[in-house]
C-alpha positions in Angstrom: -27.5 -10.2 3.3 -25.4 -7.2 2.2 -27.0 -4.6 0.0 -23.8 -4.4 -2.1 -21.1 -6.9 -2.8 -18.2 -6.8 -5.2 -16.3 -9.7 -6.7 -13.4 -7.4 -7.5 -10.5 -8.2 -5.2 -7.6 -6.0 -4.5 -4.5 -7.4 -6.1 -1.3 -7.6 -4.0 2.2 -7.4 -5.4 5.7 -7.8 -3.9 8.3 -5.2 -4.7 12.0 -5.8 -4.3 15.3 -4.2 -5.5 18.5 -6.0 -6.5 21.4 -5.6 -8.8 20.2 -2.3 -10.3 16.7 -3.7 -11.0 13.2 -3.3 -9.6 11.4 -6.6 -9.4 7.6 -6.7 -9.1 6.0 -10.1 -8.3 2.2 -10.3 -8.9 -0.2 -12.4 -6.9 -0.2 -15.1 -9.6 3.6 -15.5 -9.2 4.6 -13.8 -12.4 7.6 -11.5 -12.0 8.6 -8.4 -14.0 12.0 -6.7 -13.8 12.6 -3.0 -14.6 16.1 -1.4 -14.9 16.4 1.3 -12.3 18.0 3.5 -15.1 14.4 3.9 -16.3 13.5 5.5 -13.0 16.3 7.9 -11.8 14.2 8.8 -8.7 14.2 5.2 -7.6 17.9 4.6 -8.5 19.1 7.4 -6.2 16.4 6.8 -3.5 17.0 5.6 0.1 15.7 2.2 1.2 13.1 4.0 3.3 11.9 5.9 0.2 11.7 2.8 -1.8 9.6 1.0 0.8 7.0 3.8 0.8 4.7 2.7 -2.1 1.2 1.7 -2.8 -0.5 -0.3 -5.5 -2.7 1.7 -7.9 -5.1 0.6 -10.6 -2.4 1.0 -13.2 0.7 -0.1 -11.3 2.8 1.2 -8.3 3.2 4.7 -6.9 6.2 5.5 -4.8 4.7 8.1 -2.4 7.8 10.0 -1.1 9.4 10.1 -4.6 6.2 10.8 -6.7 7.3 8.0 -9.1 4.9 5.8 -10.9 5.6 2.4 -12.4 3.0 1.0 -14.8 2.4 -2.7 -14.8 
C-alpha cells in the first residue's frame, strides 16, 4: 500500500492554430478560441515555436516564446 496517494489527475489539453485563432480543447471536450491578435508573440511565431508548450496550473505556457495563455 502506498504511503501517499493523490486523486488529483494532470489535465491534458489539445492546442491547435487555424484562421488566426488559437484553439484549446480541454479533456472534457470543451473548446476555447483566442484571437492571435491578443498574443502577438504567437501570431508571428514559427510552427516549431508554437508546438513547444506545456500545461501549467493556470493555463498554457509557450516555452520558446515566454507567452502565457490563461484558461
